[in-house]
C-alpha positions as CSV (number, residue, x, y, z in Angstrom):
1,M,-23.8,44.2,24.5
2,Q,-20.5,42.6,25.6
3,R,-19.9,40.8,22.3
4,L,-16.2,41.5,21.4
5,V,-13.3,39.2,22.3
6,W,-10.0,40.9,21.7
7,L,-7.1,38.6,20.5
8,A,-4.2,40.9,21.1
9,S,-0.6,40.2,20.4
10,F,2.6,41.7,19.1
11,P,3.1,40.4,15.5
12,K,4.3,36.8,15.1
13,S,3.4,35.7,18.5
14,G,0.8,33.0,17.7
15,N,-2.4,35.0,17.0
16,T,-3.0,33.1,13.8
17,W,-2.7,29.7,15.4
18,V,-5.3,30.7,18.1
19,R,-7.7,32.0,15.5
20,L,-7.4,28.8,13.4
21,F,-8.0,26.7,16.5
22,L,-11.1,28.7,17.4
23,T,-12.4,28.3,13.8
24,A,-11.9,24.5,14.0
25,Y,-13.5,24.3,17.4
26,R,-16.5,26.3,16.4
27,H,-17.1,24.2,13.3
28,P,-16.8,20.6,14.5
29,E,-18.7,19.5,11.4
30,Q,-15.6,20.3,9.2
31,E,-12.9,17.6,8.9
32,E,-10.2,20.1,7.9
33,V,-9.8,23.7,8.9
34,D,-9.4,26.0,5.9
35,I,-6.5,28.3,6.6
36,N,-8.0,30.8,4.1
37,G,-11.5,30.6,5.6
38,V,-10.9,31.7,9.1
39,D,-14.2,32.9,10.5
40,V,-12.6,34.7,13.5
41,S,-10.3,36.8,11.3
42,L,-11.8,40.2,11.7
43,H,-9.0,42.7,12.3
44,A,-9.2,45.7,14.5
45,G,-7.3,47.7,11.9
46,N,-9.5,46.7,9.0
47,R,-9.9,49.8,6.8
48,D,-13.0,48.6,5.0
49,L,-14.8,48.0,8.2
50,F,-13.9,51.5,9.4
51,D,-15.1,53.1,6.2
52,R,-18.4,51.2,6.2
53,V,-19.3,52.1,9.8
54,I,-18.1,55.7,9.9
55,G,-19.3,56.5,6.4
56,L,-16.1,58.3,5.6
57,E,-12.9,57.1,4.0
58,A,-10.0,56.8,6.4
59,S,-7.7,58.2,3.7
60,D,-9.6,61.5,4.1
61,L,-8.9,61.7,7.8
62,T,-5.9,62.6,10.0
63,P,-4.4,59.9,12.2
64,A,-5.9,61.7,15.3
65,E,-9.4,61.7,13.7
66,I,-9.1,58.0,12.9
67,E,-8.2,57.3,16.5
68,R,-11.2,59.2,17.8
69,F,-13.6,57.2,15.5
70,R,-12.2,53.8,16.1
71,P,-14.0,53.1,19.4
72,D,-17.3,54.0,17.7
73,V,-16.6,51.4,15.0
74,Y,-16.2,48.7,17.7
75,R,-19.4,49.8,19.5
76,Q,-21.3,49.5,16.2
77,L,-19.8,46.1,15.5
78,A,-20.8,44.9,19.0
79,A,-24.4,46.3,18.5
80,E,-24.7,44.3,15.2
81,A,-23.3,41.1,16.6
82,E,-25.6,38.3,17.7
83,E,-22.8,36.2,19.1
84,P,-19.2,36.8,20.3
85,H,-16.9,38.4,17.7
86,F,-13.2,37.5,17.9
87,I,-11.1,40.4,16.8
88,K,-7.4,40.3,16.0
89,V,-5.4,43.2,17.5
90,H,-1.8,44.3,16.9
91,D,-2.3,47.7,18.5
92,R,-0.9,48.3,21.9
93,W,-3.5,49.2,24.5
94,R,-3.9,53.0,24.7
95,R,-6.3,55.9,25.0
96,T,-7.6,58.0,22.1
97,P,-6.9,61.7,21.8
98,D,-10.3,62.3,23.6
99,G,-9.0,60.3,26.7
100,G,-11.2,57.3,26.4
101,P,-9.9,53.7,25.9
102,L,-9.4,52.6,22.3
103,F,-11.1,49.3,23.1
104,P,-14.2,50.1,25.1
105,P,-14.8,48.0,28.2
106,E,-18.6,48.1,28.0
107,I,-18.6,46.1,24.7
108,T,-15.8,43.7,25.7
109,A,-16.7,40.1,26.6
110,A,-13.1,39.0,27.1
111,T,-9.5,39.9,26.3
112,L,-6.7,37.4,25.5
113,Y,-3.1,38.6,25.3
114,I,-0.9,36.2,23.4
115,V,2.8,36.6,24.1
116,R,5.9,34.8,22.8
117,D,9.5,34.8,23.8
118,P,11.0,37.8,21.8
119,R,14.0,35.7,20.9
120,A,11.6,33.5,18.9
121,V,9.6,36.5,17.6
122,A,12.7,38.1,16.0
123,P,13.5,35.5,13.3
124,S,9.8,34.9,12.6
125,Y,9.2,38.7,12.3
126,A,12.2,38.9,10.0
127,N,10.8,36.2,7.7
128,H,7.3,37.7,7.7
129,Y,8.5,41.2,6.7
130,G,11.3,40.1,4.4
131,I,14.1,41.8,6.4
132,S,17.2,40.6,8.2
133,I,17.1,39.3,11.8
134,D,19.2,42.3,12.9
135,E,16.7,44.7,11.3
136,A,13.9,42.9,13.0
137,I,15.6,43.2,16.4
138,V,16.0,47.0,15.8
139,Q,12.3,47.4,14.7
140,M,11.1,45.4,17.7
141,A,13.0,47.7,20.0
142,T,11.8,50.9,18.4
143,S,9.6,53.0,20.8
144,D,6.3,54.2,19.4
145,S,6.6,52.1,16.2
146,T,3.4,51.9,14.0
147,L,2.1,49.3,11.6
148,A,0.5,50.2,8.2
149,T,1.8,53.8,7.9
150,P,1.1,55.4,4.5
151,L,4.3,55.5,2.4
152,D,3.9,55.4,-1.4
153,H,0.6,53.6,-1.3
154,L,-2.6,53.4,0.7
155,P,-2.4,50.5,3.2
156,S,-5.3,48.1,3.5
157,Q,-5.2,48.6,7.3
158,L,-5.4,51.6,9.5
159,P,-2.3,52.8,11.3
160,Q,-1.7,50.7,14.4
161,S,0.5,52.0,17.2
162,M,2.5,49.1,18.5
163,G,5.6,50.5,20.3
164,S,8.4,48.2,21.1
165,W,7.9,44.6,22.2
166,S,8.1,45.6,25.9
167,Q,5.8,48.6,25.4
168,H,3.3,46.4,23.7
169,V,3.3,43.7,26.4
170,L,3.1,46.2,29.3
171,S,0.4,48.3,27.7
172,W,-1.9,45.3,27.8
173,L,-0.8,43.7,31.1
174,D,-0.6,46.8,33.2
175,Q,-3.8,48.6,32.0
176,A,-6.8,48.5,34.4
177,E,-9.7,48.9,32.0
178,L,-10.0,45.3,30.7
179,P,-9.3,42.0,32.5
180,V,-6.7,40.1,30.5
181,H,-6.2,36.4,30.1
182,L,-2.4,35.9,29.4
183,V,-1.6,33.2,26.9
184,R,2.0,32.2,26.4
185,Y,2.9,30.7,23.0
186,E,5.2,28.3,24.8
187,D,2.4,26.9,27.0
188,L,0.2,26.3,23.9
189,H,3.0,23.9,22.8
190,A,3.9,22.4,26.1
191,A,0.3,21.8,27.4
192,P,-2.0,22.4,24.5
193,E,-5.2,20.8,25.9
194,T,-4.9,22.8,29.1
195,A,-3.9,26.1,27.5
196,F,-6.5,26.0,24.7
197,A,-9.2,25.0,27.2
198,G,-8.3,28.1,29.2
199,I,-8.8,30.2,26.0
200,L,-12.2,28.7,25.5
201,R,-13.3,29.3,29.0
202,C,-12.1,32.9,28.9
203,A,-14.0,33.5,25.7
204,G,-17.2,32.1,27.2
205,L,-17.3,29.0,25.1
206,P,-18.1,25.5,26.5
207,V,-15.2,23.1,26.7
208,A,-16.0,19.8,25.0
209,S,-13.0,17.5,25.2
210,D,-13.7,15.7,21.9
211,R,-14.1,18.9,20.0
212,L,-10.9,20.3,21.7
213,V,-8.9,17.3,20.7
214,A,-10.2,17.4,17.1
215,A,-9.5,21.1,16.8
216,L,-5.9,20.6,18.0
217,A,-5.4,17.8,15.5
218,Q,-6.7,20.0,12.7
219,T,-4.3,22.8,13.6
220,R,-1.1,20.9,14.1
221,F,1.7,22.9,12.6
222,E,2.7,20.4,10.0
223,R,-0.9,20.2,8.7
224,L,-1.1,24.0,8.4
225,Q,2.3,24.1,6.8
226,A,1.2,21.4,4.3
227,Q,-2.0,23.3,3.4
228,E,-0.1,26.5,2.8
229,A,2.3,24.7,0.5
230,A,-0.6,23.2,-1.4
231,V,-2.9,26.3,-1.8
232,G,-1.1,29.3,-0.3
233,F,-2.1,31.5,2.6
234,K,-3.8,34.9,2.1
235,E,-2.1,36.4,5.2
236,R,1.4,35.7,4.0
237,L,3.1,38.9,2.9
238,S,4.7,38.9,-0.5
239,A,8.2,39.4,1.1
240,A,7.9,36.2,3.1
241,P,8.8,32.8,1.6
242,R,6.2,31.2,3.7
243,F,4.0,32.0,6.7
244,F,4.1,28.8,8.6
245,R,7.8,28.6,9.0
246,Q,9.2,26.7,12.0
247,G,6.6,26.7,14.8
248,R,8.9,25.3,17.4
249,P,9.3,27.5,20.6
250,N,13.1,27.1,21.0
251,H,14.1,27.2,17.3
252,W,15.6,30.6,18.0
253,R,18.6,28.8,19.6
254,E,19.6,27.6,16.1
255,E,18.9,30.9,14.3
256,L,20.3,33.7,16.5
257,T,23.9,34.5,17.1
258,P,25.1,35.0,20.7
259,A,25.3,38.8,20.1
260,Q,21.7,38.8,18.9
261,I,20.5,36.9,21.9
262,A,22.4,39.3,24.2
263,R,20.9,42.3,22.5
264,I,17.3,41.0,22.9
265,E,17.8,40.0,26.5
266,T,19.3,43.4,27.3
267,D,16.5,45.2,25.6
268,Y,13.7,43.2,27.2
269,G,15.2,41.6,30.3
270,P,12.8,42.9,33.0
271,V,9.7,42.0,30.9
272,M,11.2,38.6,29.9
273,S,11.8,37.8,33.5
274,R,8.3,38.8,34.5
275,L,6.9,36.4,31.9
276,G,9.3,33.5,32.8
277,Y,11.5,33.7,29.8
278,L,14.7,34.4,31.7
């Protein structure tokens, strides 16, 4: 029953690019990937999925009760699956209040952790959430931060505990329940055929060079950007002018001030060094 492939990342680290590539690769009959028709876009924090499987509305439960039920949602999803399911995850790895892992090992086929230089994440994060870069840097450094917390409306996603950028990275890389294939955003740019072939192998998919090259061509940044400009993108938040913004690994050098760079490197220096960013 090992049917689930977790695509885990801190927001704005390349998760969408990987999912679009996998969609293009799994559908070689299509000449153009549809950015609004991603077939590997199931989200671990999907509220509708939770409500359907559990038979209760998440809005009627406490955060602790939701946490206890979430592993059961994924077990049911794996039981229903006839082929591997790719699931986007922005949660950090953690245990539920009952002490078990939030992402059960017995139903896990593979785990990919997609990471990006936090100096590049910051301006992209700011654009996505419609805040300043300084605000983004503060939020990225906030311990125990959570996505989709109820404020004045009911979010479409369940609360997702992320923590700071460093907490998120270390939670996945240092846990011992799931083997993790580390994917650096920068390597996807520098050596795309090698890096994406590694993703396919980790996910248990056969590597066909012609399909790989075609999928990479379909998901070139400028093609995704042009499609968003033409038809829009459903994952773009209303606060963001556009989703596919820059795409270049080192564009942060043109967007961050020396003080902002120093703040990020101070906040995350040890983890950045571990990942080869310093």
